[in-house]
LUMFIMAR-120342 format. One record per residue (C-alpha): x, y, z; residue in one letter; residue number from 0. Coordinates in Angstrom, 3 decimals. Layout:
BEGIN
{X X, Y Y, Z Z, code A, pos NUM} .
...
//
This chain:
BEGIN
{X -0.179, Y -0.031, Z 0.015, code X, pos 0} .
{X 1.348, Y 3.300, Z -1.053, code X, pos 1} .
{X 2.302, Y 5.437, Z 1.817, code X, pos 2} .
{X 0.697, Y 9.213, Z 2.020, code X, pos 3} .
{X 2.047, Y 11.925, Z 3.736, code X, pos 4} .
{X 5.242, Y 12.325, Z 6.122, code X, pos 5} .
{X 8.572, Y 13.628, Z 5.107, code X, pos 6} .
{X 9.277, Y 15.024, Z 1.418, code X, pos 7} .
{X 11.949, Y 12.986, Z -0.165, code X, pos 8} .
{X 12.268, Y 14.307, Z -3.867, code X, pos 9} .
{X 15.357, Y 16.156, Z -4.279, code X, pos 10} .
{X 15.484, Y 18.994, Z -6.536, code X, pos 11} .
{X 18.681, Y 20.458, Z -8.635, code X, pos 12} .
{X 20.322, Y 23.269, Z -6.226, code X, pos 13} .
{X 21.080, Y 26.747, Z -7.861, code X, pos 14} .
{X 23.220, Y 29.730, Z -7.355, code X, pos 15} .
{X 21.041, Y 32.610, Z -6.752, code X, pos 16} .
{X 22.657, Y 36.120, Z -5.790, code X, pos 17} .
{X 20.450, Y 38.128, Z -3.298, code X, pos 18} .
{X 19.564, Y 41.506, Z -3.577, code X, pos 19} .
{X 20.381, Y 43.501, Z -0.522, code X, pos 20} .
{X 16.776, Y 43.559, Z 0.576, code X, pos 21} .
{X 16.906, Y 39.530, Z 0.241, code X, pos 22} .
{X 18.422, Y 36.698, Z 2.230, code X, pos 23} .
{X 18.572, Y 33.058, Z 1.578, code X, pos 24} .
{X 18.698, Y 31.091, Z 4.791, code X, pos 25} .
{X 18.284, Y 27.646, Z 6.343, code X, pos 26} .
{X 15.003, Y 27.597, Z 7.756, code X, pos 27} .
{X 11.847, Y 29.396, Z 8.521, code X, pos 28} .
{X 13.152, Y 29.680, Z 12.151, code X, pos 29} .
{X 16.584, Y 31.004, Z 10.470, code X, pos 30} .
{X 14.587, Y 33.349, Z 8.591, code X, pos 31} .
{X 12.517, Y 34.994, Z 11.380, code X, pos 32} .
{X 15.768, Y 35.107, Z 13.692, code X, pos 33} .
{X 17.437, Y 37.110, Z 10.779, code X, pos 34} .
{X 14.410, Y 39.490, Z 10.746, code X, pos 35} .
{X 14.366, Y 39.935, Z 14.235, code X, pos 36} .
{X 18.413, Y 40.661, Z 14.496, code X, pos 37} .
{X 17.869, Y 43.203, Z 11.821, code X, pos 38} .
{X 14.888, Y 44.863, Z 13.386, code X, pos 39} .
{X 16.905, Y 45.397, Z 16.747, code X, pos 40} .
{X 19.932, Y 46.871, Z 14.669, code X, pos 41} .
{X 17.649, Y 49.525, Z 13.386, code X, pos 42} .
{X 15.350, Y 50.479, Z 16.639, code X, pos 43} .
{X 14.472, Y 49.507, Z 20.084, code X, pos 44} .
{X 11.631, Y 46.760, Z 20.331, code X, pos 45} .
{X 10.178, Y 45.532, Z 23.355, code X, pos 46} .
{X 6.857, Y 43.352, Z 22.474, code X, pos 47} .
{X 5.503, Y 41.360, Z 19.829, code X, pos 48} .
{X 1.959, Y 40.362, Z 19.161, code X, pos 49} .
{X 1.543, Y 37.079, Z 17.638, code X, pos 50} .
{X -1.411, Y 34.922, Z 16.522, code X, pos 51} .
{X -2.892, Y 32.850, Z 19.307, code X, pos 52} .
{X -2.729, Y 29.587, Z 16.707, code X, pos 53} .
{X 0.784, Y 29.374, Z 15.602, code X, pos 54} .
{X 3.955, Y 26.886, Z 15.895, code X, pos 55} .
{X 6.276, Y 27.446, Z 18.855, code X, pos 56} .
{X 9.118, Y 27.633, Z 16.178, code X, pos 57} .
{X 7.796, Y 31.119, Z 15.577, code X, pos 58} .
{X 7.415, Y 32.130, Z 19.451, code X, pos 59} .
{X 11.090, Y 31.058, Z 20.510, code X, pos 60} .
{X 13.078, Y 33.213, Z 18.246, code X, pos 61} .
{X 11.339, Y 36.310, Z 20.087, code X, pos 62} .
{X 11.886, Y 34.536, Z 23.295, code X, pos 63} .
{X 15.452, Y 33.950, Z 22.471, code X, pos 64} .
{X 15.873, Y 37.788, Z 21.550, code X, pos 65} .
{X 14.147, Y 38.760, Z 25.185, code X, pos 66} .
{X 10.998, Y 40.414, Z 23.309, code X, pos 67} .
{X 7.869, Y 40.069, Z 25.309, code X, pos 68} .
{X 5.029, Y 37.973, Z 23.556, code X, pos 69} .
{X 1.666, Y 38.547, Z 23.571, code X, pos 70} .
{X -1.123, Y 36.980, Z 21.353, code X, pos 71} .
{X -4.142, Y 38.288, Z 19.742, code X, pos 72} .
{X -7.287, Y 35.616, Z 19.131, code X, pos 73} .
{X -7.319, Y 33.567, Z 16.042, code X, pos 74} .
{X -10.462, Y 31.847, Z 14.866, code X, pos 75} .
{X -11.371, Y 29.575, Z 11.935, code X, pos 76} .
{X -11.967, Y 32.588, Z 9.388, code X, pos 77} .
{X -11.420, Y 35.849, Z 11.470, code X, pos 78} .
{X -8.869, Y 37.206, Z 13.958, code X, pos 79} .
{X -9.104, Y 40.125, Z 16.418, code X, pos 80} .
{X -6.369, Y 42.691, Z 17.196, code X, pos 81} .
{X -7.530, Y 45.468, Z 19.612, code X, pos 82} .
{X -6.703, Y 48.887, Z 18.622, code X, pos 83} .
{X -4.894, Y 50.132, Z 21.672, code X, pos 84} .
{X -2.286, Y 47.440, Z 21.822, code X, pos 85} .
{X 1.328, Y 48.326, Z 22.933, code X, pos 86} .
{X 3.211, Y 46.040, Z 20.715, code X, pos 87} .
{X 5.893, Y 47.233, Z 18.296, code X, pos 88} .
{X 5.595, Y 44.077, Z 16.225, code X, pos 89} .
{X 2.650, Y 42.291, Z 14.748, code X, pos 90} .
{X 3.084, Y 38.790, Z 12.882, code X, pos 91} .
{X 0.445, Y 38.091, Z 10.267, code X, pos 92} .
{X -0.337, Y 34.423, Z 8.680, code X, pos 93} .
{X -2.536, Y 33.445, Z 5.673, code X, pos 94} .
{X -3.160, Y 30.024, Z 7.288, code X, pos 95} .
{X -2.630, Y 26.756, Z 5.544, code X, pos 96} .
{X -2.380, Y 28.948, Z 2.080, code X, pos 97} .
{X -5.936, Y 30.303, Z 2.160, code X, pos 98} .
{X -5.933, Y 33.876, Z 1.774, code X, pos 99} .
{X -7.459, Y 35.901, Z 4.869, code X, pos 100} .
{X -8.899, Y 39.265, Z 3.714, code X, pos 101} .
{X -8.265, Y 40.801, Z 7.400, code X, pos 102} .
{X -4.484, Y 40.418, Z 6.702, code X, pos 103} .
{X -4.610, Y 43.295, Z 4.350, code X, pos 104} .
{X -6.787, Y 45.668, Z 6.297, code X, pos 105} .
{X -4.934, Y 44.880, Z 9.423, code X, pos 106} .
{X -1.285, Y 45.386, Z 7.644, code X, pos 107} .
{X -2.502, Y 48.859, Z 6.511, code X, pos 108} .
{X -4.070, Y 50.079, Z 9.751, code X, pos 109} .
{X -0.876, Y 48.974, Z 11.974, code X, pos 110} .
{X 1.573, Y 50.161, Z 9.618, code X, pos 111} .
{X -0.088, Y 53.723, Z 9.695, code X, pos 112} .
{X 0.467, Y 53.275, Z 13.317, code X, pos 113} .
{X 4.050, Y 53.039, Z 12.947, code X, pos 114} .
{X 4.231, Y 49.246, Z 13.951, code X, pos 115} .
{X 6.620, Y 46.750, Z 12.221, code X, pos 116} .
{X 4.647, Y 44.383, Z 10.353, code X, pos 117} .
{X 6.019, Y 40.511, Z 9.504, code X, pos 118} .
{X 4.418, Y 38.259, Z 7.239, code X, pos 119} .
{X 4.971, Y 34.677, Z 7.525, code X, pos 120} .
{X 4.594, Y 33.745, Z 3.999, code X, pos 121} .
{X 5.505, Y 30.018, Z 4.679, code X, pos 122} .
{X 1.765, Y 29.021, Z 4.651, code X, pos 123} .
{X 1.687, Y 31.004, Z 1.028, code X, pos 124} .
{X 4.418, Y 29.764, Z -1.074, code X, pos 125} .
{X 3.634, Y 32.335, Z -3.716, code X, pos 126} .
{X 3.197, Y 35.133, Z -1.454, code X, pos 127} .
{X 0.591, Y 37.824, Z -0.919, code X, pos 128} .
{X 1.356, Y 40.952, Z -2.770, code X, pos 129} .
{X -1.629, Y 42.940, Z -1.451, code X, pos 130} .
{X -0.419, Y 42.427, Z 1.738, code X, pos 131} .
{X 3.331, Y 42.337, Z 1.467, code X, pos 132} .
{X 2.958, Y 45.833, Z -0.058, code X, pos 133} .
{X 2.289, Y 47.094, Z 3.443, code X, pos 134} .
{X 4.683, Y 45.106, Z 5.549, code X, pos 135} .
{X 8.023, Y 45.372, Z 6.666, code X, pos 136} .
{X 9.523, Y 41.766, Z 6.581, code X, pos 137} .
{X 8.297, Y 38.613, Z 4.981, code X, pos 138} .
{X 9.580, Y 34.928, Z 4.876, code X, pos 139} .
{X 9.117, Y 31.613, Z 3.397, code X, pos 140} .
{X 10.550, Y 28.150, Z 4.558, code X, pos 141} .
{X 10.105, Y 26.352, Z 1.319, code X, pos 142} .
{X 10.822, Y 22.880, Z 3.415, code X, pos 143} .
{X 7.127, Y 22.811, Z 4.390, code X, pos 144} .
{X 6.164, Y 22.785, Z 0.494, code X, pos 145} .
{X 8.840, Y 20.317, Z -1.099, code X, pos 146} .
{X 12.042, Y 18.693, Z -0.160, code X, pos 147} .
{X 14.806, Y 21.326, Z 0.436, code X, pos 148} .
{X 17.030, Y 23.017, Z 2.879, code X, pos 149} .
{X 16.036, Y 26.455, Z 2.030, code X, pos 150} .
{X 14.118, Y 29.534, Z 3.438, code X, pos 151} .
{X 13.912, Y 33.250, Z 2.303, code X, pos 152} .
{X 13.649, Y 36.529, Z 3.945, code X, pos 153} .
{X 12.718, Y 39.890, Z 2.374, code X, pos 154} .
{X 13.021, Y 43.367, Z 3.783, code X, pos 155} .
{X 10.031, Y 45.309, Z 1.978, code X, pos 156} .
{X 11.264, Y 48.795, Z 3.210, code X, pos 157} .
{X 14.904, Y 49.364, Z 2.411, code X, pos 158} .
{X 17.762, Y 46.875, Z 3.093, code X, pos 159} .
{X 19.078, Y 44.147, Z 5.562, code X, pos 160} .
{X 21.743, Y 45.729, Z 7.751, code X, pos 161} .
{X 23.422, Y 42.584, Z 8.674, code X, pos 162} .
{X 26.559, Y 41.909, Z 7.040, code X, pos 163} .
{X 27.983, Y 39.089, Z 9.157, code X, pos 164} .
{X 28.673, Y 36.185, Z 6.711, code X, pos 165} .
{X 26.354, Y 33.008, Z 6.916, code X, pos 166} .
{X 27.455, Y 29.775, Z 7.376, code X, pos 167} .
{X 26.623, Y 26.331, Z 5.995, code X, pos 168} .
{X 25.284, Y 23.733, Z 8.323, code X, pos 169} .
{X 27.035, Y 21.119, Z 6.616, code X, pos 170} .
{X 25.909, Y 18.455, Z 9.566, code X, pos 171} .
{X 22.217, Y 19.040, Z 9.366, code X, pos 172} .
{X 22.083, Y 19.113, Z 5.685, code X, pos 173} .
{X 23.888, Y 16.074, Z 4.896, code X, pos 174} .
{X 21.861, Y 14.163, Z 7.322, code X, pos 175} .
{X 18.760, Y 15.107, Z 6.014, code X, pos 176} .
{X 19.776, Y 14.728, Z 2.505, code X, pos 177} .
{X 20.533, Y 11.107, Z 3.321, code X, pos 178} .
{X 17.238, Y 10.641, Z 5.004, code X, pos 179} .
{X 15.693, Y 11.679, Z 1.809, code X, pos 180} .
{X 17.688, Y 9.326, Z -0.053, code X, pos 181} .
{X 16.724, Y 6.509, Z 2.151, code X, pos 182} .
{X 13.218, Y 7.317, Z 2.156, code X, pos 183} .
{X 13.316, Y 7.420, Z -1.846, code X, pos 184} .
{X 14.797, Y 3.632, Z -1.765, code X, pos 185} .
{X 11.592, Y 2.900, Z 0.665, code X, pos 186} .
{X 9.074, Y 4.820, Z -1.824, code X, pos 187} .
{X 10.522, Y 2.960, Z -4.702, code X, pos 188} .
{X 10.262, Y -0.234, Z -3.022, code X, pos 189} .
{X 14.027, Y -0.765, Z -3.007, code X, pos 190} .
{X 13.853, Y -1.506, Z 0.737, code X, pos 191} .
{X 11.398, Y -2.204, Z 3.554, code X, pos 192} .
{X 13.543, Y -0.559, Z 6.173, code X, pos 193} .
{X 11.854, Y 2.573, Z 7.604, code X, pos 194} .
{X 13.532, Y 3.290, Z 11.065, code X, pos 195} .
{X 16.745, Y 4.503, Z 9.621, code X, pos 196} .
{X 15.306, Y 7.506, Z 7.582, code X, pos 197} .
{X 12.939, Y 8.153, Z 10.463, code X, pos 198} .
{X 15.618, Y 8.460, Z 12.859, code X, pos 199} .
{X 17.717, Y 10.537, Z 10.315, code X, pos 200} .
{X 14.866, Y 13.106, Z 9.966, code X, pos 201} .
{X 14.386, Y 13.372, Z 13.526, code X, pos 202} .
{X 17.786, Y 13.717, Z 14.412, code X, pos 203} .
{X 18.287, Y 16.343, Z 11.819, code X, pos 204} .
{X 15.248, Y 18.393, Z 13.585, code X, pos 205} .
{X 17.012, Y 18.100, Z 16.930, code X, pos 206} .
{X 20.100, Y 19.648, Z 15.344, code X, pos 207} .
{X 17.917, Y 22.263, Z 13.870, code X, pos 208} .
{X 16.139, Y 22.978, Z 17.208, code X, pos 209} .
{X 19.293, Y 23.587, Z 19.217, code X, pos 210} .
{X 21.474, Y 25.225, Z 16.465, code X, pos 211} .
{X 19.610, Y 27.502, Z 13.693, code X, pos 212} .
{X 20.929, Y 30.775, Z 13.790, code X, pos 213} .
{X 22.903, Y 32.303, Z 10.960, code X, pos 214} .
{X 23.051, Y 29.660, Z 8.607, code X, pos 215} .
{X 22.501, Y 29.956, Z 4.821, code X, pos 216} .
{X 20.149, Y 27.979, Z 2.608, code X, pos 217} .
{X 20.560, Y 26.162, Z -0.527, code X, pos 218} .
{X 18.181, Y 27.483, Z -3.038, code X, pos 219} .
{X 16.682, Y 24.900, Z -5.493, code X, pos 220} .
{X 15.004, Y 25.171, Z -8.806, code X, pos 221} .
{X 11.399, Y 23.622, Z -9.089, code X, pos 222} .
{X 8.187, Y 24.363, Z -10.918, code X, pos 223} .
{X 5.942, Y 26.751, Z -9.102, code X, pos 224} .
{X 2.971, Y 26.784, Z -11.377, code X, pos 225} .
{X 2.899, Y 22.866, Z -11.585, code X, pos 226} .
{X 2.963, Y 22.792, Z -7.775, code X, pos 227} .
{X -0.078, Y 25.151, Z -7.382, code X, pos 228} .
{X -1.991, Y 23.461, Z -10.019, code X, pos 229} .
{X -1.502, Y 19.735, Z -8.469, code X, pos 230} .
{X -2.283, Y 21.027, Z -4.884, code X, pos 231} .
{X -5.248, Y 23.100, Z -5.964, code X, pos 232} .
{X -6.646, Y 20.129, Z -7.910, code X, pos 233} .
{X -6.196, Y 17.649, Z -5.077, code X, pos 234} .
{X -7.517, Y 20.139, Z -2.621, code X, pos 235} .
{X -10.639, Y 20.798, Z -4.712, code X, pos 236} .
{X -11.506, Y 17.041, Z -4.740, code X, pos 237} .
{X -10.928, Y 16.638, Z -1.062, code X, pos 238} .
{X -13.366, Y 19.548, Z -0.345, code X, pos 239} .
{X -15.857, Y 18.570, Z -2.831, code X, pos 240} .
{X -15.820, Y 15.020, Z -1.390, code X, pos 241} .
{X -15.886, Y 15.766, Z 2.235, code X, pos 242} .
{X -18.232, Y 18.946, Z 2.382, code X, pos 243} .
{X -21.353, Y 16.974, Z 3.791, code X, pos 244} .
{X -19.725, Y 14.377, Z 5.859, code X, pos 245} .
{X -21.092, Y 14.418, Z 9.292, code X, pos 246} .
{X -18.990, Y 15.318, Z 12.220, code X, pos 247} .
{X -16.548, Y 16.993, Z 10.015, code X, pos 248} .
{X -15.947, Y 20.828, Z 9.417, code X, pos 249} .
{X -13.691, Y 21.901, Z 6.728, code X, pos 250} .
{X -11.526, Y 24.850, Z 7.120, code X, pos 251} .
{X -12.585, Y 26.446, Z 4.012, code X, pos 252} .
{X -15.893, Y 25.023, Z 1.945, code X, pos 253} .
{X -14.098, Y 26.469, Z -1.215, code X, pos 254} .
{X -11.072, Y 27.540, Z -2.752, code X, pos 255} .
{X -10.577, Y 31.150, Z -3.853, code X, pos 256} .
{X -8.553, Y 32.103, Z -6.836, code X, pos 257} .
{X -5.432, Y 33.124, Z -4.817, code X, pos 258} .
{X -5.302, Y 30.041, Z -2.609, code X, pos 259} .
{X -2.649, Y 27.556, Z -2.628, code X, pos 260} .
{X -3.403, Y 25.046, Z -0.136, code X, pos 261} .
{X -0.582, Y 23.682, Z 2.264, code X, pos 262} .
{X -2.889, Y 21.209, Z 3.413, code X, pos 263} .
{X -6.777, Y 20.664, Z 3.422, code X, pos 264} .
{X -7.477, Y 21.228, Z 7.328, code X, pos 265} .
{X -10.657, Y 19.565, Z 8.814, code X, pos 266} .
{X -11.976, Y 20.232, Z 12.353, code X, pos 267} .
{X -13.361, Y 17.636, Z 14.676, code X, pos 268} .
{X -14.090, Y 17.039, Z 18.287, code X, pos 269} .
{X -10.657, Y 16.295, Z 19.906, code X, pos 270} .
{X -11.395, Y 12.795, Z 20.517, code X, pos 271} .
{X -12.717, Y 11.974, Z 17.486, code X, pos 272} .
{X -9.803, Y 13.985, Z 15.335, code X, pos 273} .
{X -7.499, Y 11.678, Z 17.486, code X, pos 274} .
{X -9.133, Y 8.263, Z 16.880, code X, pos 275} .
{X -9.326, Y 9.043, Z 12.979, code X, pos 276} .
{X -5.511, Y 10.104, Z 12.990, code X, pos 277} .
{X -4.577, Y 6.955, Z 14.280, code X, pos 278} .
{X -6.971, Y 4.978, Z 11.979, code X, pos 279} .
{X -5.350, Y 6.761, Z 8.986, code X, pos 280} .
{X -1.954, Y 5.742, Z 10.262, code X, pos 281} .
{X -3.225, Y 2.423, Z 9.974, code X, pos 282} .
{X -4.124, Y 2.970, Z 6.412, code X, pos 283} .
{X -0.430, Y 4.601, Z 5.900, code X, pos 284} .
{X -1.720, Y 7.774, Z 5.379, code X, pos 285} .
{X 0.273, Y 10.380, Z 7.686, code X, pos 286} .
{X -1.747, Y 13.574, Z 8.184, code X, pos 287} .
{X -0.312, Y 15.981, Z 10.763, code X, pos 288} .
{X -1.731, Y 18.194, Z 13.688, code X, pos 289} .
{X -1.072, Y 21.721, Z 13.746, code X, pos 290} .
{X 0.204, Y 22.291, Z 16.037, code X, pos 291} .
{X 1.014, Y 20.980, Z 19.488, code X, pos 292} .
{X 0.409, Y 24.010, Z 21.847, code X, pos 293} .
{X 3.407, Y 25.535, Z 23.190, code X, pos 294} .
{X 4.100, Y 25.867, Z 26.999, code X, pos 295} .
{X 4.760, Y 29.898, Z 25.987, code X, pos 296} .
{X 0.963, Y 30.345, Z 24.701, code X, pos 297} .
{X -1.085, Y 32.383, Z 27.296, code X, pos 298} .
{X -4.198, Y 32.289, Z 25.138, code X, pos 299} .
{X -6.730, Y 29.393, Z 24.896, code X, pos 300} .
{X -7.404, Y 28.363, Z 21.224, code X, pos 301} .
{X -9.710, Y 25.409, Z 20.539, code X, pos 302} .
{X -8.014, Y 24.915, Z 16.938, code X, pos 303} .
{X -5.233, Y 23.237, Z 18.344, code X, pos 304} .
{X -7.252, Y 20.280, Z 19.875, code X, pos 305} .
{X -9.556, Y 20.168, Z 16.899, code X, pos 306} .
{X -7.377, Y 20.575, Z 13.610, code X, pos 307} .
{X -6.143, Y 17.574, Z 11.331, code X, pos 308} .
{X -4.326, Y 18.611, Z 8.056, code X, pos 309} .
{X -5.287, Y 16.347, Z 5.062, code X, pos 310} .
{X -2.397, Y 15.959, Z 2.592, code X, pos 311} .
{X -3.058, Y 17.364, Z -0.846, code X, pos 312} .
{X 0.723, Y 18.095, Z -2.060, code X, pos 313} .
{X 2.252, Y 17.535, Z -5.313, code X, pos 314} .
{X 3.422, Y 14.061, Z -4.695, code X, pos 315} .
{X -0.105, Y 12.765, Z -5.133, code X, pos 316} .
{X -2.796, Y 12.426, Z -7.445, code X, pos 317} .
{X -6.651, Y 12.092, Z -7.377, code X, pos 318} .
{X -6.583, Y 8.412, Z -7.090, code X, pos 319} .
{X -4.631, Y 9.119, Z -3.781, code X, pos 320} .
{X -7.075, Y 11.750, Z -2.757, code X, pos 321} .
{X -10.090, Y 9.255, Z -3.261, code X, pos 322} .
{X -7.962, Y 6.675, Z -1.224, code X, pos 323} .
{X -8.080, Y 9.026, Z 1.522, code X, pos 324} .
{X -11.547, Y 10.370, Z 1.234, code X, pos 325} .
{X -12.820, Y 6.486, Z 1.319, code X, pos 326} .
{X -11.099, Y 5.953, Z 4.497, code X, pos 327} .
{X -12.113, Y 9.004, Z 6.188, code X, pos 328} .
{X -15.942, Y 8.121, Z 5.241, code X, pos 329} .
{X -15.183, Y 4.612, Z 6.328, code X, pos 330} .
{X -14.146, Y 5.447, Z 9.721, code X, pos 331} .
{X -17.027, Y 7.991, Z 10.418, code X, pos 332} .
{X -19.509, Y 5.626, Z 8.829, code X, pos 333} .
//
């Protein structure tokens, strides 16, 4: 039975990309966010960041590490609330899972007029959001979330990066991940039945990154963005259409808008049912992640952590794979 989900394995040709002064090629999303924070602190004093109540801990830690106070604004399935009278210096915005949230534009415009620093996390929107980015100070994208690579990009939208320190190459991390990807390809191609080795390598690589992510350059790759977008949209549209009326299951979005590029197709379910479904899908060799484990740094309750399950829709798979996933979900619920 073909495995669906889990780590990417297809390796792409690496390219030499010369950055402009307002761009930086970096190793990961955390590396990129830390790079942005360091640039901000070179230019002005900042004391507090306002972050979405629904986010990954890896977004929070660079601010904690930089001794910047972290506060949260409420995020719901299709809206968010940023108070008018907050005292934060920095605002972080996200288009969750690649689905454009119209509020991001109005909030970026409003907060920019108040002199706030706006950071747009384009990791969830691989092709960016030009309307929002026209009003932000920084953006970054970790391409590792979309395909196999060791690459993220940071952009300074107003001026240039002031950081002149030379970036290093984290060779131990990259070599370990590349070897894990090669091992997984052998498994996917049916040349071996051994999984534990590549899973162990991927996990060890992530442990290395968690402990040491600052100041590392990334390795840009050549890939077909439009093909990636087409396949993800086609897969997502199939899942959304097939699951729209399934009981006890709520779709994150019931339709795709023209600008949406799905990272996943998130569904929302009661927590215990969600967890049982996830285990059932694993038994069917379908590996759907949960976003996210709630960080101890979160000070605001958000039900989304307990309800969300991310269905796979990426470019590795076709409509036959999507149909298999739909059949498994319907079989579980019935």
